[in-house]
Biopython code that builds the backbone (N, CA, C, O; Angstrom):
import numpy as np
from Bio.PDB.StructureBuilder import StructureBuilder

atoms = [
    (1, "MET", "N", (-68.836, -5.679, 39.289)),
    (1, "MET", "CA", (-69.228, -4.510, 39.973)),
    (1, "MET", "C", (-68.656, -3.279, 39.294)),
    (1, "MET", "O", (-67.504, -3.261, 38.860)),
    (2, "LYS", "N", (-69.504, -2.231, 39.212)),
    (2, "LYS", "CA", (-69.146, -0.971, 38.629)),
    (2, "LYS", "C", (-68.306, -0.202, 39.592)),
    (2, "LYS", "O", (-68.781, 0.129, 40.678)),
    (3, "LEU", "N", (-67.117, 0.092, 39.264)),
    (3, "LEU", "CA", (-66.176, 0.737, 40.207)),
    (3, "LEU", "C", (-66.424, 2.217, 40.386)),
    (3, "LEU", "O", (-66.218, 2.761, 41.471)),
    (4, "ILE", "N", (-66.887, 2.902, 39.274)),
    (4, "ILE", "CA", (-67.045, 4.300, 39.303)),
    (4, "ILE", "C", (-68.529, 4.621, 38.998)),
    (4, "ILE", "O", (-69.062, 4.243, 37.955)),
    (5, "THR", "N", (-69.161, 5.320, 39.933)),
    (5, "THR", "CA", (-70.563, 5.760, 39.799)),
    (5, "THR", "C", (-70.606, 7.213, 39.450)),
    (5, "THR", "O", (-69.604, 7.923, 39.536)),
    (6, "LYS", "N", (-71.736, 7.638, 39.068)),
    (6, "LYS", "CA", (-71.939, 9.164, 38.864)),
    (6, "LYS", "C", (-71.739, 9.910, 40.213)),
    (6, "LYS", "O", (-71.223, 11.027, 40.184)),
    (7, "GLU", "N", (-72.100, 9.383, 41.335)),
    (7, "GLU", "CA", (-71.915, 10.070, 42.603)),
    (7, "GLU", "C", (-70.446, 10.145, 42.889)),
    (7, "GLU", "O", (-69.994, 11.156, 43.426)),
    (8, "LEU", "N", (-69.661, 9.122, 42.559)),
    (8, "LEU", "CA", (-68.219, 9.205, 42.763)),
    (8, "LEU", "C", (-67.621, 10.261, 41.843)),
    (8, "LEU", "O", (-66.807, 11.074, 42.282)),
    (9, "GLU", "N", (-68.025, 10.257, 40.542)),
    (9, "GLU", "CA", (-67.532, 11.291, 39.630)),
    (9, "GLU", "C", (-67.696, 12.613, 40.166)),
    (9, "GLU", "O", (-66.775, 13.421, 40.050)),
    (10, "GLN", "N", (-68.816, 12.935, 40.765)),
    (10, "GLN", "CA", (-69.078, 14.228, 41.351)),
    (10, "GLN", "C", (-68.115, 14.522, 42.481)),
    (10, "GLN", "O", (-67.620, 15.645, 42.578)),
    (11, "LYS", "N", (-67.820, 13.513, 43.376)),
    (11, "LYS", "CA", (-66.862, 13.646, 44.420)),
    (11, "LYS", "C", (-65.471, 13.900, 43.940)),
    (11, "LYS", "O", (-64.722, 14.694, 44.509)),
    (12, "PHE", "N", (-65.123, 13.173, 42.828)),
    (12, "PHE", "CA", (-63.786, 13.298, 42.247)),
    (12, "PHE", "C", (-63.581, 14.757, 41.722)),
    (12, "PHE", "O", (-62.472, 15.284, 41.801)),
    (13, "LYS", "N", (-64.602, 15.372, 41.212)),
    (13, "LYS", "CA", (-64.449, 16.781, 40.736)),
    (13, "LYS", "C", (-64.154, 17.788, 41.891)),
    (13, "LYS", "O", (-63.604, 18.862, 41.652)),
    (14, "LYS", "N", (-64.519, 17.429, 43.104)),
    (14, "LYS", "CA", (-64.290, 18.217, 44.272)),
    (14, "LYS", "C", (-62.812, 18.027, 44.761)),
    (14, "LYS", "O", (-62.287, 18.886, 45.469)),
    (15, "PHE", "N", (-62.168, 16.925, 44.388)),
    (15, "PHE", "CA", (-60.865, 16.543, 44.813)),
    (15, "PHE", "C", (-59.940, 16.211, 43.658)),
    (15, "PHE", "O", (-59.508, 15.067, 43.518)),
    (16, "PRO", "N", (-59.632, 17.194, 42.833)),
    (16, "PRO", "CA", (-58.725, 16.861, 41.659)),
    (16, "PRO", "C", (-57.262, 16.644, 42.156)),
    (16, "PRO", "O", (-56.940, 17.012, 43.286)),
    (17, "LEU", "N", (-56.429, 16.083, 41.360)),
    (17, "LEU", "CA", (-55.034, 15.832, 41.747)),
    (17, "LEU", "C", (-54.462, 17.120, 42.326)),
    (17, "LEU", "O", (-54.750, 18.214, 41.841)),
    (18, "TYR", "N", (-53.653, 16.977, 43.361)),
    (18, "TYR", "CA", (-52.811, 17.945, 44.062)),
    (18, "TYR", "C", (-53.723, 18.939, 44.874)),
    (18, "TYR", "O", (-53.202, 19.915, 45.412)),
    (19, "SER", "N", (-55.050, 18.710, 44.968)),
    (19, "SER", "CA", (-55.937, 19.584, 45.745)),
    (19, "SER", "C", (-55.824, 19.458, 47.251)),
    (19, "SER", "O", (-56.247, 20.358, 47.976)),
    (20, "GLN", "N", (-55.239, 18.317, 47.758)),
    (20, "GLN", "CA", (-55.124, 18.135, 49.173)),
    (20, "GLN", "C", (-53.622, 18.129, 49.651)),
    (20, "GLN", "O", (-53.279, 17.663, 50.737)),
    (21, "ASP", "N", (-52.757, 18.694, 48.731)),
    (21, "ASP", "CA", (-51.283, 18.621, 49.096)),
    (21, "ASP", "C", (-50.962, 19.198, 50.450)),
    (21, "ASP", "O", (-50.114, 18.676, 51.173)),
    (22, "SER", "N", (-51.603, 20.219, 50.775)),
    (22, "SER", "CA", (-51.197, 20.899, 52.101)),
    (22, "SER", "C", (-51.907, 20.379, 53.335)),
    (22, "SER", "O", (-51.678, 20.855, 54.447)),
    (23, "LYS", "N", (-52.735, 19.438, 53.135)),
    (23, "LYS", "CA", (-53.573, 18.902, 54.235)),
    (23, "LYS", "C", (-52.864, 17.728, 54.979)),
    (23, "LYS", "O", (-53.342, 17.336, 56.043)),
    (24, "GLY", "N", (-51.841, 17.202, 54.505)),
    (24, "GLY", "CA", (-51.153, 16.052, 55.213)),
    (24, "GLY", "C", (-52.055, 14.985, 55.579)),
    (24, "GLY", "O", (-52.839, 14.514, 54.755)),
    (25, "ASP", "N", (-51.981, 14.549, 56.863)),
    (25, "ASP", "CA", (-52.833, 13.473, 57.369)),
    (25, "ASP", "C", (-54.258, 13.847, 57.520)),
    (25, "ASP", "O", (-55.089, 12.984, 57.802)),
    (26, "ASN", "N", (-54.593, 15.129, 57.343)),
    (26, "ASN", "CA", (-55.980, 15.561, 57.495)),
    (26, "ASN", "C", (-56.717, 15.457, 56.084)),
    (26, "ASN", "O", (-57.891, 15.817, 55.994)),
    (27, "ALA", "N", (-56.068, 14.997, 55.062)),
    (27, "ALA", "CA", (-56.619, 14.854, 53.749)),
    (27, "ALA", "C", (-57.764, 13.924, 53.852)),
    (27, "ALA", "O", (-57.757, 13.002, 54.668)),
    (28, "GLN", "N", (-58.793, 14.155, 53.006)),
    (28, "GLN", "CA", (-59.999, 13.307, 52.997)),
    (28, "GLN", "C", (-59.835, 12.095, 52.117)),
    (28, "GLN", "O", (-59.339, 12.220, 50.997)),
    (29, "ILE", "N", (-60.210, 10.993, 52.551)),
    (29, "ILE", "CA", (-60.295, 9.722, 51.835)),
    (29, "ILE", "C", (-61.790, 9.715, 51.252)),
    (29, "ILE", "O", (-62.769, 9.797, 51.994)),
    (30, "ILE", "N", (-61.878, 9.611, 49.874)),
    (30, "ILE", "CA", (-63.173, 9.724, 49.327)),
    (30, "ILE", "C", (-63.827, 8.407, 48.863)),
    (30, "ILE", "O", (-65.041, 8.296, 48.693)),
    (31, "CYS", "N", (-62.964, 7.452, 48.679)),
    (31, "CYS", "CA", (-63.551, 6.080, 48.345)),
    (31, "CYS", "C", (-62.435, 5.011, 48.607)),
    (31, "CYS", "O", (-61.251, 5.272, 48.819)),
    (32, "LYS", "N", (-63.006, 3.764, 48.558)),
    (32, "LYS", "CA", (-62.099, 2.683, 48.868)),
    (32, "LYS", "C", (-62.303, 1.560, 47.932)),
    (32, "LYS", "O", (-63.449, 1.178, 47.696)),
    (33, "PHE", "N", (-61.242, 0.980, 47.363)),
    (33, "PHE", "CA", (-61.264, -0.186, 46.538)),
    (33, "PHE", "C", (-60.454, -1.234, 47.247)),
    (33, "PHE", "O", (-59.454, -0.944, 47.903)),
    (34, "PHE", "N", (-60.922, -2.498, 47.095)),
    (34, "PHE", "CA", (-60.181, -3.642, 47.805)),
    (34, "PHE", "C", (-60.278, -4.948, 47.001)),
    (34, "PHE", "O", (-61.125, -5.157, 46.133)),
    (35, "ASN", "N", (-59.327, -5.797, 47.383)),
    (35, "ASN", "CA", (-59.246, -7.141, 46.931)),
    (35, "ASN", "C", (-60.194, -8.009, 47.859)),
    (35, "ASN", "O", (-59.947, -8.090, 49.063)),
    (36, "PRO", "N", (-61.246, -8.635, 47.310)),
    (36, "PRO", "CA", (-62.091, -9.369, 48.195)),
    (36, "PRO", "C", (-61.623, -10.693, 48.715)),
    (36, "PRO", "O", (-62.264, -11.322, 49.557)),
    (37, "CYS", "N", (-60.551, -11.083, 48.225)),
    (37, "CYS", "CA", (-60.005, -12.447, 48.661)),
    (37, "CYS", "C", (-58.540, -12.435, 49.067)),
    (37, "CYS", "O", (-57.869, -13.466, 49.014)),
    (38, "GLY", "N", (-58.030, -11.246, 49.482)),
    (38, "GLY", "CA", (-56.628, -11.258, 49.900)),
    (38, "GLY", "C", (-56.155, -9.761, 50.139)),
    (38, "GLY", "O", (-56.935, -8.845, 50.401)),
    (39, "VAL", "N", (-54.842, -9.635, 50.023)),
    (39, "VAL", "CA", (-54.182, -8.430, 50.329)),
    (39, "VAL", "C", (-54.475, -7.401, 49.188)),
    (39, "VAL", "O", (-54.497, -7.732, 48.003)),
    (40, "GLY", "N", (-54.696, -6.138, 49.629)),
    (40, "GLY", "CA", (-54.807, -4.996, 48.672)),
    (40, "GLY", "C", (-55.984, -4.153, 49.022)),
    (40, "GLY", "O", (-57.128, -4.607, 48.981)),
    (41, "THR", "N", (-55.715, -2.950, 49.360)),
    (41, "THR", "CA", (-56.664, -1.914, 49.607)),
    (41, "THR", "C", (-56.141, -0.559, 49.100)),
    (41, "THR", "O", (-55.017, -0.163, 49.410)),
    (42, "TRP", "N", (-56.968, 0.141, 48.319)),
    (42, "TRP", "CA", (-56.642, 1.376, 47.715)),
    (42, "TRP", "C", (-57.584, 2.423, 48.275)),
    (42, "TRP", "O", (-58.796, 2.321, 48.083)),
    (43, "TYR", "N", (-57.067, 3.414, 48.953)),
    (43, "TYR", "CA", (-57.911, 4.561, 49.502)),
    (43, "TYR", "C", (-57.663, 5.792, 48.593)),
    (43, "TYR", "O", (-56.547, 6.306, 48.518)),
    (44, "VAL", "N", (-58.746, 6.253, 47.897)),
    (44, "VAL", "CA", (-58.592, 7.314, 47.033)),
    (44, "VAL", "C", (-58.737, 8.691, 47.711)),
    (44, "VAL", "O", (-59.734, 8.969, 48.376)),
    (45, "MET", "N", (-57.681, 9.572, 47.516)),
    (45, "MET", "CA", (-57.775, 10.894, 48.078)),
    (45, "MET", "C", (-57.998, 11.959, 47.079)),
    (45, "MET", "O", (-58.586, 12.996, 47.388)),
    (46, "GLU", "N", (-57.509, 11.717, 45.795)),
    (46, "GLU", "CA", (-57.703, 12.594, 44.656)),
    (46, "GLU", "C", (-57.849, 11.859, 43.416)),
    (46, "GLU", "O", (-57.286, 10.776, 43.254)),
    (47, "ALA", "N", (-58.608, 12.420, 42.500)),
    (47, "ALA", "CA", (-58.814, 11.627, 41.241)),
    (47, "ALA", "C", (-59.001, 12.695, 40.093)),
    (47, "ALA", "O", (-59.479, 13.815, 40.279)),
    (48, "GLU", "N", (-58.578, 12.220, 38.925)),
    (48, "GLU", "CA", (-58.722, 13.091, 37.724)),
    (48, "GLU", "C", (-58.975, 12.240, 36.494)),
    (48, "GLU", "O", (-58.230, 11.301, 36.211)),
    (49, "LYS", "N", (-59.967, 12.553, 35.808)),
    (49, "LYS", "CA", (-60.316, 11.735, 34.504)),
    (49, "LYS", "C", (-59.292, 12.139, 33.458)),
    (49, "LYS", "O", (-59.014, 13.327, 33.297)),
    (50, "GLN", "N", (-58.733, 11.187, 32.752)),
    (50, "GLN", "CA", (-57.720, 11.449, 31.788)),
    (50, "GLN", "C", (-58.417, 11.535, 30.392)),
    (50, "GLN", "O", (-59.577, 11.153, 30.236)),
    (51, "GLU", "N", (-57.701, 12.021, 29.448)),
    (51, "GLU", "CA", (-58.189, 12.179, 28.117)),
    (51, "GLU", "C", (-58.704, 10.875, 27.518)),
    (51, "GLU", "O", (-59.645, 10.897, 26.726)),
    (52, "ASP", "N", (-58.122, 9.766, 27.871)),
    (52, "ASP", "CA", (-58.488, 8.448, 27.284)),
    (52, "ASP", "C", (-59.659, 7.838, 28.064)),
    (52, "ASP", "O", (-60.071, 6.725, 27.738)),
    (53, "GLY", "N", (-60.197, 8.496, 29.052)),
    (53, "GLY", "CA", (-61.396, 7.994, 29.794)),
    (53, "GLY", "C", (-60.966, 7.349, 31.033)),
    (53, "GLY", "O", (-61.825, 7.135, 31.888)),
    (54, "ASP", "N", (-59.743, 7.006, 31.248)),
    (54, "ASP", "CA", (-59.190, 6.348, 32.434)),
    (54, "ASP", "C", (-59.193, 7.399, 33.604)),
    (54, "ASP", "O", (-59.279, 8.599, 33.347)),
    (55, "TYR", "N", (-59.101, 6.953, 34.837)),
    (55, "TYR", "CA", (-58.896, 7.785, 35.901)),
    (55, "TYR", "C", (-57.528, 7.605, 36.550)),
    (55, "TYR", "O", (-57.107, 6.472, 36.785)),
    (56, "LEU", "N", (-56.821, 8.708, 36.846)),
    (56, "LEU", "CA", (-55.558, 8.688, 37.646)),
    (56, "LEU", "C", (-55.945, 9.071, 39.030)),
    (56, "LEU", "O", (-56.555, 10.113, 39.268)),
    (57, "PHE", "N", (-55.573, 8.193, 39.967)),
    (57, "PHE", "CA", (-55.910, 8.354, 41.379)),
    (57, "PHE", "C", (-54.592, 8.665, 42.188)),
    (57, "PHE", "O", (-53.523, 8.175, 41.824)),
    (58, "PHE", "N", (-54.679, 9.438, 43.226)),
    (58, "PHE", "CA", (-53.674, 9.542, 44.261)),
    (58, "PHE", "C", (-54.205, 9.131, 45.535)),
    (58, "PHE", "O", (-55.271, 9.616, 45.915)),
    (59, "GLY", "N", (-53.555, 8.250, 46.270)),
    (59, "GLY", "CA", (-54.151, 7.836, 47.529)),
    (59, "GLY", "C", (-53.177, 6.981, 48.373)),
    (59, "GLY", "O", (-51.980, 6.907, 48.093)),
    (60, "TYR", "N", (-53.734, 6.350, 49.401)),
    (60, "TYR", "CA", (-52.978, 5.531, 50.308)),
    (60, "TYR", "C", (-53.280, 4.072, 49.913)),
    (60, "TYR", "O", (-54.416, 3.599, 49.867)),
    (61, "VAL", "N", (-52.155, 3.418, 49.637)),
    (61, "VAL", "CA", (-52.184, 2.038, 49.134)),
    (61, "VAL", "C", (-51.650, 1.087, 50.190)),
    (61, "VAL", "O", (-50.532, 1.258, 50.676)),
    (62, "ASP", "N", (-52.432, 0.102, 50.540)),
    (62, "ASP", "CA", (-52.031, -0.889, 51.524)),
    (62, "ASP", "C", (-51.987, -2.285, 50.815)),
    (62, "ASP", "O", (-52.983, -2.999, 50.699)),
    (63, "LEU", "N", (-50.723, -2.610, 50.345)),
    (63, "LEU", "CA", (-50.408, -3.874, 49.743)),
    (63, "LEU", "C", (-49.517, -4.627, 50.708)),
    (63, "LEU", "O", (-49.892, -4.958, 51.833)),
    (64, "LEU", "N", (-48.362, -4.871, 50.228)),
    (64, "LEU", "CA", (-47.292, -5.436, 51.132)),
    (64, "LEU", "C", (-46.790, -4.459, 52.133)),
    (64, "LEU", "O", (-46.430, -4.796, 53.261)),
    (65, "GLU", "N", (-46.776, -3.182, 51.669)),
    (65, "GLU", "CA", (-46.429, -2.058, 52.479)),
    (65, "GLU", "C", (-47.480, -0.961, 52.362)),
    (65, "GLU", "O", (-48.285, -0.947, 51.431)),
    (66, "LYS", "N", (-47.460, -0.091, 53.273)),
    (66, "LYS", "CA", (-48.451, 0.961, 53.210)),
    (66, "LYS", "C", (-47.746, 2.284, 52.721)),
    (66, "LYS", "O", (-46.761, 2.721, 53.317)),
    (67, "GLU", "N", (-48.267, 2.885, 51.651)),
    (67, "GLU", "CA", (-47.611, 4.030, 51.099)),
    (67, "GLU", "C", (-48.624, 4.895, 50.299)),
    (67, "GLU", "O", (-49.713, 4.464, 49.918)),
    (68, "LEU", "N", (-48.171, 6.152, 50.079)),
    (68, "LEU", "CA", (-48.925, 7.110, 49.251)),
    (68, "LEU", "C", (-48.381, 6.881, 47.847)),
    (68, "LEU", "O", (-47.190, 6.685, 47.604)),
    (69, "GLY", "N", (-49.385, 6.925, 46.920)),
    (69, "GLY", "CA", (-48.943, 6.830, 45.515)),
    (69, "GLY", "C", (-50.039, 6.943, 44.485)),
    (69, "GLY", "O", (-51.219, 7.056, 44.818)),
    (70, "TYR", "N", (-49.634, 6.912, 43.230)),
    (70, "TYR", "CA", (-50.617, 6.965, 42.142)),
    (70, "TYR", "C", (-51.004, 5.644, 41.589)),
    (70, "TYR", "O", (-50.166, 4.743, 41.563)),
    (71, "PHE", "N", (-52.195, 5.459, 41.150)),
    (71, "PHE", "CA", (-52.614, 4.297, 40.498)),
    (71, "PHE", "C", (-53.798, 4.663, 39.504)),
    (71, "PHE", "O", (-54.381, 5.740, 39.632)),
    (72, "THR", "N", (-54.113, 3.845, 38.610)),
    (72, "THR", "CA", (-55.196, 4.126, 37.636)),
    (72, "THR", "C", (-56.382, 3.141, 37.781)),
    (72, "THR", "O", (-56.241, 2.030, 38.292)),
    (73, "LEU", "N", (-57.515, 3.591, 37.322)),
    (73, "LEU", "CA", (-58.603, 2.706, 37.226)),
    (73, "LEU", "C", (-58.348, 1.461, 36.412)),
    (73, "LEU", "O", (-58.721, 0.351, 36.791)),
    (74, "ASN", "N", (-57.692, 1.680, 35.263)),
    (74, "ASN", "CA", (-57.392, 0.519, 34.390)),
    (74, "ASN", "C", (-56.523, -0.508, 35.076)),
    (74, "ASN", "O", (-56.686, -1.713, 34.887)),
    (75, "GLU", "N", (-55.615, -0.022, 35.862)),
    (75, "GLU", "CA", (-54.702, -0.939, 36.643)),
    (75, "GLU", "C", (-55.479, -1.759, 37.578)),
    (75, "GLU", "O", (-55.192, -2.951, 37.687)),
    (76, "LEU", "N", (-56.502, -1.208, 38.316)),
    (76, "LEU", "CA", (-57.359, -1.918, 39.230)),
    (76, "LEU", "C", (-58.214, -2.911, 38.483)),
    (76, "LEU", "O", (-58.446, -4.020, 38.962)),
    (77, "LYS", "N", (-58.689, -2.520, 37.303)),
    (77, "LYS", "CA", (-59.638, -3.358, 36.550)),
    (77, "LYS", "C", (-58.855, -4.552, 35.871)),
    (77, "LYS", "O", (-59.437, -5.585, 35.540)),
    (78, "SER", "N", (-57.523, -4.351, 35.687)),
    (78, "SER", "CA", (-56.723, -5.432, 35.051)),
    (78, "SER", "C", (-56.290, -6.524, 36.010)),
    (78, "SER", "O", (-55.846, -7.583, 35.567)),
    (79, "LEU", "N", (-56.402, -6.304, 37.276)),
    (79, "LEU", "CA", (-56.051, -7.374, 38.254)),
    (79, "LEU", "C", (-56.968, -8.459, 38.223)),
    (79, "LEU", "O", (-58.171, -8.261, 38.394)),
    (80, "ARG", "N", (-56.459, -9.677, 38.003)),
    (80, "ARG", "CA", (-57.204, -10.908, 37.950)),
    (80, "ARG", "C", (-56.996, -11.711, 39.237)),
    (80, "ARG", "O", (-55.867, -12.026, 39.614)),
    (81, "LEU", "N", (-58.085, -12.027, 39.885)),
    (81, "LEU", "CA", (-58.012, -12.677, 41.174)),
    (81, "LEU", "C", (-58.554, -14.064, 41.027)),
    (81, "LEU", "O", (-59.134, -14.391, 39.992)),
    (82, "PRO", "N", (-58.384, -14.903, 42.042)),
    (82, "PRO", "CA", (-58.925, -16.312, 41.945)),
    (82, "PRO", "C", (-60.439, -16.352, 41.780)),
    (82, "PRO", "O", (-61.143, -15.432, 42.194)),
    (83, "PHE", "N", (-60.897, -17.354, 41.213)),
    (83, "PHE", "CA", (-62.334, -17.699, 41.066)),
    (83, "PHE", "C", (-63.069, -16.615, 40.162)),
    (83, "PHE", "O", (-64.284, -16.424, 40.199)),
    (84, "GLY", "N", (-62.182, -15.934, 39.353)),
    (84, "GLY", "CA", (-62.895, -14.938, 38.459)),
    (84, "GLY", "C", (-63.351, -13.643, 39.150)),
    (84, "GLY", "O", (-64.097, -12.852, 38.571)),
    (85, "LEU", "N", (-62.885, -13.434, 40.415)),
    (85, "LEU", "CA", (-63.227, -12.217, 41.113)),
    (85, "LEU", "C", (-62.402, -11.036, 40.635)),
    (85, "LEU", "O", (-61.339, -11.213, 40.040)),
    (86, "THR", "N", (-62.877, -9.867, 40.888)),
    (86, "THR", "CA", (-62.159, -8.638, 40.456)),
    (86, "THR", "C", (-62.093, -7.698, 41.687)),
    (86, "THR", "O", (-62.712, -7.973, 42.714)),
    (87, "ILE", "N", (-61.330, -6.582, 41.568)),
    (87, "ILE", "CA", (-61.243, -5.559, 42.610)),
    (87, "ILE", "C", (-62.683, -5.004, 42.819)),
    (87, "ILE", "O", (-63.427, -4.830, 41.853)),
    (88, "GLU", "N", (-63.052, -4.738, 44.057)),
    (88, "GLU", "CA", (-64.352, -4.182, 44.349)),
    (88, "GLU", "C", (-64.321, -2.790, 45.026)),
    (88, "GLU", "O", (-63.306, -2.401, 45.603)),
    (89, "ARG", "N", (-65.373, -2.095, 44.953)),
    (89, "ARG", "CA", (-65.580, -0.835, 45.702)),
    (89, "ARG", "C", (-66.282, -1.116, 46.951)),
    (89, "ARG", "O", (-67.254, -1.873, 46.966)),
    (90, "ASP", "N", (-65.838, -0.545, 47.994)),
    (90, "ASP", "CA", (-66.504, -0.682, 49.310)),
    (90, "ASP", "C", (-67.761, 0.184, 49.186)),
    (90, "ASP", "O", (-67.679, 1.410, 49.112)),
    (91, "LEU", "N", (-68.971, -0.500, 49.163)),
    (91, "LEU", "CA", (-70.261, 0.206, 49.056)),
    (91, "LEU", "C", (-70.668, 0.948, 50.319)),
    (91, "LEU", "O", (-71.550, 1.806, 50.294)),
    (92, "TYR", "N", (-69.987, 0.591, 51.469)),
    (92, "TYR", "CA", (-70.406, 1.099, 52.747)),
    (92, "TYR", "C", (-69.407, 2.089, 53.321)),
    (92, "TYR", "O", (-69.535, 2.599, 54.435)),
    (93, "PHE", "N", (-68.376, 2.332, 52.463)),
    (93, "PHE", "CA", (-67.243, 3.239, 53.002)),
    (93, "PHE", "C", (-67.826, 4.678, 53.130)),
    (93, "PHE", "O", (-68.537, 5.172, 52.255)),
    (94, "ASP", "N", (-67.481, 5.306, 54.267)),
    (94, "ASP", "CA", (-67.851, 6.693, 54.510)),
    (94, "ASP", "C", (-66.562, 7.519, 54.549)),
    (94, "ASP", "O", (-65.534, 7.057, 55.046)),
    (95, "THR", "N", (-66.627, 8.713, 54.034)),
    (95, "THR", "CA", (-65.436, 9.537, 54.038)),
    (95, "THR", "C", (-64.822, 9.743, 55.381)),
    (95, "THR", "O", (-65.498, 9.859, 56.403)),
    (96, "CYS", "N", (-63.509, 9.786, 55.348)),
    (96, "CYS", "CA", (-62.738, 9.822, 56.623)),
    (96, "CYS", "C", (-61.366, 10.537, 56.261)),
    (96, "CYS", "O", (-61.106, 10.905, 55.116)),
    (97, "THR", "N", (-60.575, 10.687, 57.267)),
    (97, "THR", "CA", (-59.262, 11.281, 56.911)),
    (97, "THR", "C", (-58.190, 10.195, 56.819)),
    (97, "THR", "O", (-58.359, 9.057, 57.258)),
    (98, "LEU", "N", (-57.070, 10.626, 56.214)),
    (98, "LEU", "CA", (-55.914, 9.793, 56.106)),
    (98, "LEU", "C", (-55.477, 9.325, 57.488)),
    (98, "LEU", "O", (-55.137, 8.155, 57.667)),
    (99, "GLN", "N", (-55.482, 10.216, 58.456)),
    (99, "GLN", "CA", (-55.037, 9.898, 59.799)),
    (99, "GLN", "C", (-55.930, 8.754, 60.376)),
    (99, "GLN", "O", (-55.437, 7.832, 61.026)),
    (100, "ASP", "N", (-57.222, 8.849, 60.120)),
    (100, "ASP", "CA", (-58.128, 7.783, 60.647)),
    (100, "ASP", "C", (-57.725, 6.394, 60.124)),
    (100, "ASP", "O", (-57.780, 5.420, 60.874)),
    (101, "ILE", "N", (-57.332, 6.295, 58.882)),
    (101, "ILE", "CA", (-56.857, 5.041, 58.198)),
    (101, "ILE", "C", (-55.546, 4.622, 58.819)),
    (101, "ILE", "O", (-55.377, 3.452, 59.162)),
    (102, "LYS", "N", (-54.614, 5.540, 58.973)),
    (102, "LYS", "CA", (-53.275, 5.259, 59.575)),
    (102, "LYS", "C", (-53.507, 4.824, 61.005)),
    (102, "LYS", "O", (-52.696, 4.045, 61.507)),
    (103, "ASN", "N", (-54.500, 5.240, 61.679)),
    (103, "ASN", "CA", (-54.727, 4.856, 63.097)),
    (103, "ASN", "C", (-55.453, 3.594, 63.192)),
    (103, "ASN", "O", (-55.790, 3.165, 64.296)),
    (104, "GLY", "N", (-55.745, 2.908, 62.006)),
    (104, "GLY", "CA", (-56.349, 1.615, 62.053)),
    (104, "GLY", "C", (-57.865, 1.564, 62.109)),
    (104, "GLY", "O", (-58.450, 0.507, 62.345)),
    (105, "LYS", "N", (-58.470, 2.654, 61.904)),
    (105, "LYS", "CA", (-59.956, 2.708, 61.950)),
    (105, "LYS", "C", (-60.367, 2.129, 60.658)),
    (105, "LYS", "O", (-59.755, 2.360, 59.616)),
    (106, "THR", "N", (-61.482, 1.320, 60.741)),
    (106, "THR", "CA", (-61.975, 0.647, 59.610)),
    (106, "THR", "C", (-63.399, 1.165, 59.330)),
    (106, "THR", "O", (-64.168, 1.407, 60.259)),
    (107, "TYR", "N", (-63.739, 1.331, 58.038)),
    (107, "TYR", "CA", (-64.997, 1.964, 57.662)),
    (107, "TYR", "C", (-65.641, 1.053, 56.659)),
    (107, "TYR", "O", (-66.730, 1.349, 56.167)),
]
sb = StructureBuilder()
sb.init_structure("model")
sb.init_model(0)
sb.init_chain("A")
sb.init_seg("    ")
for serial, (resi, resn, name, xyz) in enumerate(atoms, 1):
    if name == "N":
        sb.init_residue(resn, " ", resi, " ")
    sb.init_atom(name, np.array(xyz, "f"), 0.0, 1.0, " ", f" {name:<3s}", serial, name[0])
structure = sb.get_structure()
């Protein structure tokens, strides 16, 4: 699965790193990546393309704990899952707020 589309690249340009610092829990979640066979969901709030072509993301990460943090596209791509699966992008995810996710709403 292609994790980054042209549509997402356009959204990322609207939400560069540090652009939502003052919004707190009202910050917009613009896309979601997930582990299709277990624990791991990454909600992207901000993104910036790096000189090497990778993307640096800031968002809400739900692994063993839920926390805000930075991660890269290459890190997501490097994760090897059972049965040859890889991290996927939620094709049906609709933009929401960080508060929505913290309140347990699923999209």
